[in-house]
Backbone as JSON, one array per atom type, in Angstrom:
{
  "sequence": "PYPTLFRSTTLTRAQSGTLFEIDGTGDIVVNMPALSTENNGTTYEFIVTTAVGGSKTVTFVLPGSGVSNFFGLLQLIGGTAANPSSDVAGDTLTLPNSTVVNSRVRLTCISDDGTNSTWKAEALSSPIATIA",
  "N": [[59.75, 131.58, 105.86], [58.0, 129.84, 103.28], [57.47, 126.38, 102.38], [58.85, 125.35, 99.26], [57.7, 123.9, 96.3], [59.3, 122.25, 93.82], [59.69, 119.96, 92.6], [58.33, 116.63, 92.19], [56.23, 115.37, 94.84], [55.0, 113.73, 97.82], [52.37, 114.45, 99.89], [51.78, 114.74, 103.45], [49.5, 114.08, 106.16], [50.28, 115.47, 108.39], [51.25, 117.83, 107.36], [49.1, 119.42, 107.0], [47.43, 122.53, 106.71], [49.52, 123.93, 105.71], [51.02, 126.39, 103.61], [52.16, 126.17, 100.42], [54.7, 127.13, 98.16], [54.84, 127.21, 94.64], [57.18, 126.37, 92.27], [57.24, 126.57, 89.06], [59.08, 125.69, 87.12], [59.65, 123.12, 86.42], [58.13, 119.88, 85.66], [55.65, 118.96, 87.97], [54.35, 116.67, 90.25], [51.98, 116.42, 92.64], [51.28, 114.32, 95.06], [48.5, 113.43, 96.87], [47.84, 112.78, 100.4], [48.02, 109.37, 101.66], [45.1, 107.26, 101.65], [42.91, 107.58, 104.4], [40.87, 107.61, 107.3], [41.6, 109.59, 108.99], [42.21, 111.79, 107.46], [40.1, 113.56, 107.09], [39.14, 116.91, 106.96], [41.71, 117.81, 106.5], [43.82, 120.26, 105.08], [45.38, 122.07, 102.46], [47.29, 124.72, 100.97], [48.31, 126.37, 97.98], [50.49, 128.43, 96.09], [51.44, 129.87, 93.07], [54.63, 130.86, 92.52], [56.65, 131.0, 90.72], [56.15, 131.07, 87.36], [54.4, 128.44, 85.6], [56.15, 126.51, 83.36], [56.28, 126.67, 79.71], [56.07, 124.1, 78.58], [55.39, 122.53, 80.69], [53.62, 121.05, 83.53], [51.61, 121.2, 86.52], [50.39, 118.86, 88.65], [47.84, 117.61, 90.82], [47.21, 114.77, 92.58], [44.9, 112.32, 93.56], [44.97, 109.52, 95.82], [44.73, 105.88, 95.38], [42.57, 103.44, 93.76], [39.94, 103.51, 93.7], [36.89, 105.26, 94.01], [37.69, 108.15, 94.14], [37.44, 111.65, 94.26], [37.91, 115.03, 93.14], [36.03, 117.8, 94.1], [35.54, 120.44, 92.37], [35.81, 123.98, 92.15], [36.56, 126.02, 89.71], [38.26, 128.8, 88.54], [38.98, 131.46, 86.3], [41.6, 133.72, 86.49], [41.21, 137.19, 86.28], [39.15, 136.97, 84.58], [35.71, 136.96, 83.44], [32.57, 137.3, 85.19], [31.06, 135.25, 84.24], [32.62, 133.01, 83.86], [33.3, 130.95, 85.84], [33.87, 127.5, 86.58], [32.54, 124.31, 87.33], [33.42, 121.12, 88.53], [33.02, 117.76, 89.24], [34.04, 115.24, 88.95], [36.72, 113.43, 88.89], [40.12, 112.5, 89.53], [42.42, 113.94, 89.33], [43.79, 117.09, 89.44], [44.83, 119.73, 87.44], [47.21, 122.25, 86.87], [47.73, 123.92, 84.05], [50.31, 124.23, 81.42], [52.06, 127.32, 81.28], [50.73, 128.58, 83.37], [50.13, 131.38, 85.36], [52.08, 133.5, 87.63], [50.95, 133.96, 90.95], [48.68, 132.45, 90.75], [46.4, 130.28, 92.42], [45.7, 127.49, 94.6], [43.52, 125.7, 96.67], [43.05, 122.97, 98.72], [40.89, 120.75, 100.34], [40.1, 118.04, 102.4], [37.01, 116.57, 102.38], [35.74, 114.2, 102.84], [36.8, 110.94, 103.77], [36.97, 107.6, 103.77], [38.87, 105.72, 104.1], [38.97, 104.09, 101.93], [37.94, 105.46, 99.72], [37.98, 108.89, 98.72], [36.96, 112.36, 98.99], [37.76, 115.49, 97.89], [37.56, 118.97, 98.34], [38.22, 121.35, 95.93], [39.58, 124.43, 95.18], [40.41, 126.62, 92.75], [42.11, 129.34, 91.46], [43.22, 130.63, 88.63], [45.27, 131.32, 85.73], [46.16, 130.09, 82.68], [42.86, 128.52, 83.05], [42.44, 125.98, 85.53], [42.14, 122.36, 85.33], [40.11, 119.42, 85.87], [40.33, 115.96, 85.79]],
  "CA": [[59.61, 131.15, 104.48], [57.11, 128.72, 103.02], [58.12, 125.34, 101.57], [58.71, 125.5, 97.82], [57.63, 122.67, 95.52], [59.9, 122.37, 92.5], [59.74, 118.59, 92.07], [57.2, 115.82, 92.66], [56.25, 115.09, 96.27], [53.8, 113.16, 98.43], [52.03, 115.19, 101.1], [51.36, 114.0, 104.63], [48.46, 114.74, 106.95], [50.97, 116.37, 109.32], [51.49, 119.1, 106.67], [47.83, 120.15, 106.89], [47.53, 123.92, 107.08], [50.72, 124.52, 105.11], [51.0, 127.09, 102.34], [53.31, 125.79, 99.62], [55.01, 127.9, 96.96], [55.09, 126.35, 93.49], [58.16, 126.8, 91.29], [56.78, 125.84, 87.88], [60.09, 125.5, 86.08], [59.69, 121.7, 86.06], [56.88, 119.16, 85.88], [55.47, 118.64, 89.39], [53.2, 115.85, 90.62], [51.74, 116.49, 94.08], [50.45, 113.19, 95.46], [47.8, 113.71, 98.12], [48.2, 111.75, 101.39], [47.39, 108.05, 101.57], [43.74, 107.18, 102.15], [42.79, 107.36, 105.85], [39.78, 108.37, 107.91], [42.23, 110.72, 109.68], [42.39, 112.91, 106.53], [38.96, 114.48, 107.08], [39.49, 118.25, 107.41], [43.07, 118.17, 106.09], [43.79, 121.36, 104.12], [46.65, 122.59, 101.94], [47.18, 125.84, 100.04], [49.43, 126.46, 97.05], [50.54, 129.65, 95.29], [52.49, 129.83, 92.04], [55.57, 131.98, 92.67], [57.39, 131.01, 89.45], [55.16, 130.6, 86.38], [54.54, 127.08, 85.08], [56.81, 126.59, 82.06], [55.49, 126.46, 78.51], [55.83, 122.68, 78.28], [55.31, 121.87, 82.0], [52.33, 121.07, 84.24], [51.58, 120.86, 87.94], [49.18, 118.06, 88.88], [47.52, 117.16, 92.17], [46.65, 113.45, 92.3], [44.34, 111.6, 94.7], [45.44, 108.12, 95.87], [43.78, 104.78, 95.29], [41.98, 103.1, 92.47], [38.49, 103.49, 93.92], [36.13, 106.4, 93.51], [38.1, 109.37, 94.8], [37.18, 112.75, 93.36], [37.95, 116.43, 93.51], [34.86, 118.63, 93.84], [36.28, 121.64, 92.07], [35.34, 125.25, 91.63], [37.72, 126.48, 88.95], [37.98, 130.14, 88.02], [40.04, 132.11, 85.54], [42.01, 135.02, 87.01], [41.03, 138.27, 85.33], [38.06, 136.63, 83.67], [34.43, 137.58, 83.69], [31.74, 136.59, 86.17], [30.43, 134.1, 83.59], [33.55, 131.94, 83.53], [33.61, 129.88, 86.77], [33.54, 126.16, 86.14], [32.42, 123.33, 88.41], [33.71, 119.77, 88.05], [32.96, 116.87, 90.4], [34.39, 113.87, 88.54], [38.1, 113.28, 88.47], [41.06, 112.37, 90.64], [43.63, 114.71, 89.04], [43.62, 118.51, 89.16], [46.02, 120.16, 86.7], [47.53, 123.61, 86.46], [48.36, 123.67, 82.74], [51.5, 125.01, 81.1], [51.92, 128.78, 81.23], [49.97, 129.12, 84.5], [50.83, 132.6, 85.78], [52.4, 133.78, 89.02], [49.83, 134.33, 91.82], [47.6, 131.47, 90.66], [46.26, 129.66, 93.75], [44.89, 126.28, 94.76], [43.24, 125.31, 98.06], [42.48, 121.62, 98.72], [40.41, 120.34, 101.67], [39.45, 116.73, 102.41], [35.68, 116.63, 102.99], [35.41, 112.85, 103.31], [37.76, 109.88, 103.47], [36.57, 106.43, 104.56], [39.97, 104.78, 104.05], [38.92, 103.43, 100.63], [37.67, 106.51, 98.75], [38.0, 110.22, 99.33], [36.47, 113.5, 98.24], [38.47, 116.7, 98.26], [37.1, 120.23, 97.77], [39.31, 122.04, 95.25], [39.31, 125.79, 94.73], [41.57, 127.06, 91.97], [42.06, 130.62, 90.76], [44.43, 130.56, 87.81], [45.23, 131.67, 84.31], [44.84, 129.63, 82.22], [42.02, 127.86, 84.03], [42.81, 124.62, 85.91], [41.2, 121.33, 84.89], [39.99, 118.18, 86.67], [40.03, 114.8, 84.93]],
  "C": [[58.7, 129.92, 104.37], [57.84, 127.66, 102.22], [57.83, 125.55, 100.09], [58.69, 124.13, 97.16], [58.23, 122.95, 94.15], [60.1, 121.0, 91.87], [58.57, 117.83, 92.68], [57.38, 115.47, 94.13], [54.97, 114.4, 96.69], [53.56, 113.89, 99.75], [51.66, 114.25, 102.23], [50.27, 114.79, 105.35], [49.08, 115.75, 107.91], [51.26, 117.74, 108.69], [50.21, 119.91, 106.48], [48.01, 121.57, 107.41], [48.7, 124.65, 106.47], [50.39, 125.24, 103.81], [52.29, 126.74, 101.62], [53.46, 126.76, 98.45], [55.32, 126.91, 95.84], [56.07, 127.04, 92.54], [57.9, 125.97, 90.04], [57.8, 125.64, 86.79], [60.24, 124.05, 85.66], [58.32, 121.08, 86.22], [56.81, 118.75, 87.35], [54.21, 117.79, 89.54], [53.11, 115.91, 92.14], [50.76, 115.36, 94.41], [49.83, 113.52, 96.81], [48.08, 112.57, 99.09], [47.42, 110.45, 101.18], [46.0, 108.08, 102.18], [43.73, 106.83, 103.63], [41.62, 108.17, 106.37], [40.31, 109.59, 108.67], [42.39, 111.94, 108.78], [41.26, 113.93, 106.56], [39.36, 115.82, 107.7], [40.9, 118.7, 107.04], [43.01, 119.21, 104.97], [45.2, 121.78, 103.74], [46.34, 123.78, 101.03], [48.46, 125.91, 99.22], [49.33, 127.79, 96.31], [51.7, 129.53, 94.31], [53.35, 131.07, 92.2], [56.54, 132.08, 91.49], [56.47, 130.36, 88.43], [55.47, 129.17, 85.91], [55.05, 127.19, 83.65], [55.9, 126.22, 80.9], [55.23, 125.01, 78.15], [55.69, 121.87, 79.56], [53.89, 121.9, 82.53], [52.57, 120.81, 85.71], [50.29, 120.1, 88.17], [49.08, 117.67, 90.34], [46.73, 115.87, 92.0], [46.15, 112.8, 93.59], [44.78, 110.14, 94.66], [44.32, 107.12, 95.63], [43.25, 104.55, 93.9], [40.46, 103.01, 92.59], [37.83, 104.7, 93.29], [36.49, 107.62, 94.35], [37.98, 110.51, 93.8], [37.51, 114.08, 93.99], [36.58, 117.01, 93.2], [35.42, 120.02, 93.63], [35.46, 122.82, 91.63], [36.56, 125.91, 91.01], [37.39, 127.83, 88.34], [39.22, 130.72, 87.37], [40.34, 133.46, 86.16], [41.79, 136.06, 85.92], [39.92, 138.02, 84.34], [36.79, 137.38, 84.02], [33.64, 136.75, 84.68], [31.12, 135.34, 85.57], [31.36, 132.91, 83.43], [33.82, 130.88, 84.59], [33.13, 128.53, 86.24], [33.47, 125.25, 87.36], [32.65, 121.96, 87.82], [33.76, 118.86, 89.27], [33.32, 115.44, 90.04], [35.81, 113.83, 88.03], [39.02, 113.23, 89.68], [42.37, 113.11, 90.4], [43.25, 116.14, 88.69], [44.93, 118.99, 88.54], [46.06, 121.67, 86.52], [48.3, 123.45, 85.15], [49.6, 124.53, 82.53], [51.12, 126.48, 80.97], [51.02, 129.35, 82.32], [50.79, 130.24, 85.14], [51.12, 132.65, 87.28], [51.15, 134.33, 89.71], [48.61, 133.45, 91.61], [47.59, 130.7, 91.97], [45.38, 128.44, 93.72], [44.73, 126.03, 96.25], [42.52, 123.97, 98.0], [42.12, 121.23, 100.15], [39.71, 119.0, 101.56], [38.09, 116.86, 103.11], [35.16, 115.26, 103.39], [36.49, 111.87, 102.86], [37.4, 108.71, 104.37], [37.67, 105.36, 104.58], [40.04, 104.01, 102.75], [38.76, 104.44, 99.5], [37.7, 107.85, 99.47], [37.4, 111.25, 98.39], [37.17, 114.73, 98.79], [37.83, 117.9, 97.57], [38.32, 120.93, 97.18], [38.83, 123.41, 94.8], [40.55, 126.28, 94.02], [41.25, 128.38, 91.27], [43.35, 130.69, 89.95], [44.18, 131.11, 86.42], [46.43, 130.99, 83.65], [44.12, 128.83, 83.3], [42.5, 126.42, 84.28], [41.76, 123.63, 85.38], [41.19, 120.17, 85.89], [39.61, 117.07, 85.72], [40.18, 113.54, 85.73]]
}
């Protein structure tokens, strides 16, 4: 069985490579690991196994107050080829309310100098995820 996220949590580098199930019945904040040069290459995957509730959200938040960003490729499940979105400015990725079962997120640290970090974010969801 895979670990299920049903409440807020802070990830560790030791959990790299883990697939997490998301139970969207409550608001969930997933705090990414503390800034460290050791994070380079750290990867996590998430799959929604219980839809995100109508008034709930699941957010993935980068640490620090510097210039940490998700480089995101966001795509709508069941959409058309014209709908992918790219966003490279923001430290919070959000699966909005009503995100359906089988929506997926993959996060990989592509740089972390201990002060700022950049994470590649790939999200396939309905409705579409956002980065702010």
